[in-house]
C-alpha positions as CSV (number, residue, x, y, z in Angstrom):
1,M,12.9,45.6,-6.9
2,Y,11.0,42.6,-8.4
3,I,12.9,40.1,-10.5
4,N,10.8,37.9,-12.8
5,K,11.5,34.4,-11.5
6,K,9.6,32.8,-14.4
7,P,11.1,34.4,-17.6
8,F,10.5,31.4,-19.9
9,V,7.0,31.5,-21.4
10,C,5.6,28.9,-23.8
11,K,4.2,30.8,-26.9
12,T,1.4,28.3,-27.3
13,C,-0.1,28.0,-23.8
14,D,1.5,31.0,-22.1
15,Q,2.6,28.8,-19.2
16,A,5.6,30.4,-17.5
17,F,8.5,28.5,-16.2
18,S,11.3,29.3,-13.8
19,V,15.0,29.6,-14.7
20,K,15.5,26.3,-12.9
21,A,12.9,24.5,-14.9
22,F,14.0,25.9,-18.3
23,S,17.6,26.7,-17.7
24,N,18.3,26.3,-21.4
25,Q,16.6,26.4,-24.7
26,N,16.5,22.7,-25.1
27,A,14.1,22.3,-22.2
28,L,11.7,24.9,-23.6
29,T,11.9,23.1,-27.0
30,R,10.9,19.8,-25.3
31,H,7.9,21.4,-23.7
32,E,6.8,23.0,-27.0
33,R,6.9,19.6,-28.7
34,M,3.9,18.7,-26.5
35,H,1.9,21.2,-28.5
36,T,3.3,20.7,-32.0
37,G,3.5,16.9,-31.9
38,E,7.0,17.0,-33.3
39,K,8.8,13.6,-32.6
40,P,12.3,13.9,-34.1
41,F,13.9,10.8,-32.5
42,I,13.7,7.5,-34.4
43,C,14.7,4.1,-33.2
44,G,17.4,2.7,-35.5
45,T,16.2,-0.9,-34.8
46,C,12.4,-0.7,-35.4
47,D,12.0,2.7,-36.9
48,L,9.6,3.7,-34.2
49,W,9.2,7.4,-34.2
50,C,5.6,8.1,-33.4
51,S,5.9,8.3,-29.7
52,I,9.4,9.6,-29.1
53,S,9.7,13.4,-28.7
54,V,12.4,13.4,-26.0
55,K,15.9,11.9,-26.6
56,G,16.0,10.3,-23.2
57,N,12.8,8.4,-24.1
58,L,14.6,7.0,-27.1
59,R,17.4,5.6,-24.9
60,V,14.8,3.9,-22.7
61,H,13.0,2.5,-25.8
62,E,16.2,1.2,-27.3
63,R,16.9,-0.8,-24.1
64,L,13.9,-2.9,-25.2
65,H,16.0,-4.2,-28.1
66,T,19.3,-4.5,-26.2
67,G,17.8,-5.9,-23.0
68,E,19.9,-3.5,-21.0
69,K,18.6,-2.9,-17.5
70,P,21.0,-0.6,-15.7
71,F,18.6,0.4,-12.8
72,V,18.8,-2.2,-10.0
73,C,16.7,-2.4,-6.8
74,E,19.0,-2.4,-3.8
75,I,16.4,-4.4,-1.8
76,C,15.7,-7.4,-4.1
77,G,18.1,-7.0,-7.0
78,K,15.4,-6.8,-9.7
79,A,16.7,-4.7,-12.7
80,F,14.8,-2.2,-14.8
81,S,15.4,-0.3,-18.1
82,S,14.4,3.1,-16.7
83,Q,14.7,5.0,-13.4
84,S,11.0,5.6,-13.3
85,E,10.2,1.9,-13.4
86,L,12.7,1.3,-10.6
87,T,11.1,4.1,-8.5
88,I,7.6,2.6,-8.9
89,H,9.0,-0.8,-8.0
90,E,10.7,0.5,-4.9
91,R,7.4,1.8,-3.6
92,M,6.3,-1.8,-3.4
93,H,9.0,-2.4,-0.8
94,T,8.5,0.9,1.1
95,G,4.7,1.0,0.9
96,E,4.9,4.6,-0.3
97,K,1.7,5.7,-2.1
98,P,2.1,9.4,-3.0
99,F,-0.7,9.7,-5.5
100,V,-4.1,10.3,-3.9
101,C,-7.6,10.2,-5.5
102,E,-9.1,13.7,-4.9
103,T,-12.6,12.1,-4.7
104,C,-12.2,9.4,-2.1
105,G,-8.7,9.8,-0.7
106,Q,-7.4,6.3,-1.8
107,A,-3.7,6.4,-2.3
108,F,-1.6,4.8,-5.1
109,S,2.1,4.1,-5.8
110,N,1.9,5.5,-9.4
111,T,-0.1,8.1,-11.3
112,G,-1.4,5.5,-13.9
113,S,-3.1,3.5,-11.2
114,R,-4.5,6.6,-9.6
115,N,-5.8,8.0,-12.9
116,S,-7.4,4.7,-13.8
117,H,-9.1,4.6,-10.5
118,A,-10.2,8.3,-10.7
119,K,-12.0,7.7,-14.0
120,Q,-14.3,5.2,-12.2
121,C,-14.4,6.9,-8.8
122,T,-17.3,9.0,-7.6
123,S,-17.9,9.9,-4.0
124,V,-21.2,7.9,-4.3
125,N,-19.2,4.7,-5.0
126,H,-17.6,4.9,-1.6
127,L,-20.6,5.7,0.6
128,F,-21.3,2.1,1.3
129,V,-17.8,0.6,1.4
């Protein structure tokens, strides 16, 4: 007997998600906001609302105003306002570069650097390096 392991389907893109990924309606709602552009969370300090579609992102944004940096590097003690900033920073210490350019194979510590590189990268660029 086959059990559908991806019962949650986005009505806009038909992408299916597992129970683990969308274990509740809130997660599906967050995904659908990507399509609708809905951004219901507004910063009470600066009234920024244009880029905040996930409540967790609002908390990170508000830390810009409070200066709170609860995520601390265990190696050097530097503090960050978000877990993702800390993760990227820690890769500097470990040398981990999990994001690889599909064209040339160069590795990067974060997706932003890899994506910037990939826009300029062609296999021809690397023939004479």
